[in-house]
N, C-alpha and C positions, 0 to 999 in steps of 0.2 A: 479541521476539514480532512476527510479521508477519501482516497480514490478507490477504496474497497471497504466493505463492512467490517466492523470489529471494535470500534471505539465509541464511547458515549461521553457526553459532557460531564465533567466532574465539578462539584461545587464544594468549596471549603471556605477558608478565610478569604481566599481570592479564587477566581475561577480560571481554569485553564482553557485555552482556546483549542478545543478539539470537538469534533462532532461526527456523527455517523450519517452517511448519505450514500445510497447506492446509485443515485443519479448525480454524478459529479458536476453539477452546474456551477458556474462562477458568476452568474449575472446577479450578484448581490453586493451590497455595500459592506465589505468586510470591516472597514474602519469605523462604521457607525456605532459599534459597541466597544470601541477601544478603551474607554474609561471604565468599563465594567469588568475588564479582564486583565489578567497578568500580561506584562508587556512581551513575553516570549511565547511562541507557539511550537507545538509538536506536530510535525507533518507526517502522517502515515502514508507510506508509499510502497508500491509493489511493482515488480516487473510487468509492463503492459501485456506481455505474452500470457501472463497468468491473470492479471487484473481484469482484462476485458471479458474472457469467458466466465470468470467468477462473478463479475457484475451482472452479466446476462442471467446467470443461474440464480443469483440472489433475487433479482427482480421477479423471476418466475416463482421462486419459493415464497416470496412475500405477498405478491399480488395476484398470482394465478394458481395457487393451491398445489403447485408442484412440490413433491416431497423428494429430497435428496438431489442427486444429479439429473439434470434434464437429459432425455434420450440423445444419443450422439447425432442422430439425423436431424434433430431440432437445431442443435448448435451449428451443424453444417449448413442448414438452410438459412440461417440469419447472419453468419459471420461476415459475408461479403459486404453487407450493409452496415455492419457494426465496427469493423476494425478501424477504418480511417476516422470517422467522426468521434469514436470513443478515444482514440489516441489523442486527437486534438483536445478533447475535454480533459484527458489525463494531464497533458502538458499545460493547458491553460490554468488548471487548478493549482499547479506548482507555481506558475508565474504570478497568479493573482495574489498569493500569499507573499511571494518575494517582493512584490510591488506595494505591499501594504505598509502600514505604520509599524506593524509588529516586527520584532526581532526573532530570527530563527533560534529556537532552543535546541532542537535536534530533528533529524529525520528518523522517524520510527520505521525501520526497514523490515517489511514483513518477512523476508527471507532470513534475516538475522534473528528476528524474534522467535522463529520456529526452529532455529538451529540449536542442537543440544549443547554446543560449545559457546556460541555467541549469544544465545537467548538470555541467560542470566545477566550477562554484561549489559545488554540492552535495557533490561529491567532496572539494573542498578543506575544506569544513566538517567532513566526516567525518574527514579526515586529521588535522585539528587536535584532534578529540576522541580519536582513537586515540593521537596523540602524548601528549596529556594523561594517557591511561590507561596509558602505559608501552610502547606499541608503537613500532616503528621505521617510521614512516609518511612517505611522500614529501610534501615541502612545496613543491617547486618548481612554480610555476604552469604553466609550459610542459609539464613532464613530466606533471602531472596532466591537462592537456588531452589529451595523447597516450594516457594510460592510459584516460581516459574513452572516447575514440573507439575505441580498440582493444578495449575491454571490451564496449561496446554493439554496435559494428559498423555499418557504413554501411547495410546492408540493414534492420536493425532501426530505425535512426534514420529512414530514409525511410518505412518502413511505419508507424511510430508517427504520422507526420504524415498519411499517406494514409488510415489507418483511424481517425483521430480519437481516438487514444489506446489503441486495442485492439491487442494484440500478434499476433493471427492475421490471415491473409490472405484468407480466403474470404468473410466477411460481417461486418457490424457487428451484434452482437446487439440485437434489438429488444425493446421492452417495450409494455405496454398503458398507456393513459392513466391508469388507476387506479394503476399503479406510479409514474408520474411524480408524481402527486398525493401518494402515500405518501412518496416520497423527500423532497419539498419540505416536507411537514408535519413529518416526523420530524427533518429537519435544523433546521427552525425551533425545534422543541422542544429539541433538543440545544443550540442556540445560547443559548436562554434559561437552560438549566440551568447552563451554564458561564460566563455573562456576567460579565465583570470578573475572571475567575480565570486565563485563559490566552489572551492576545492572539493568539498564533500559531495556536492551534487555532480561535479565533473567525474569524480571517481565512480559514483553510483551509476551514472548513465553509461560510462564505458563498460562497467561490469555487466549491466543489463544487455548492452549490445553484444558482448562476447557470449553471454549465456544464450541469447536468441540464436546467434550464429552457430553455436555448438549443439543446442538441445531442442530447438523447435521441432515439433513433429510435423512433417510435410506430408500432405495428402494430395492426390490428383484432383 
């Protein structure tokens, strides 16, 4: 289950529990297909500061014939109504899988996947899980580096650095000061709720909070 687009269900000797959904709803019975999938899941996660505008843009691309990045004034016109409910869905999708029968295999962190140093390591960790699940997955480190580079592409790698983690080229989506305060407050609450239960997630949420505090683009 993904909180931003990018993954598709894979089918092999066993199935991995991943899917692609630009509307991160969690009103589904995750455990109903437990016997048909491998017991571990990979959760694709992204900083909500990036995931929320990306989800909005993906919806317009897929269902409203928008090509590329939506005009900035369109994002500005919808963000006040999107930030809070979409953050709730972002959090709920994480919690839904934590509360399921499945065991966490790994958090597939978008920011790490796109990073030139961390990306190949992420791919290697995924390959190990796929191999464990019965897939014929590449294990050679040099081959994995090439797969990562060719899959992401030089242009996307450079743009990720230039646009501070956003995938589009035209502008960096901005927020209001109240959105920044909301993100930080909610991430603090989330950290308290999971304290001592998931070290990886705690580290990630703290990292996202710091990134928002330092890098969010504030508009009037």
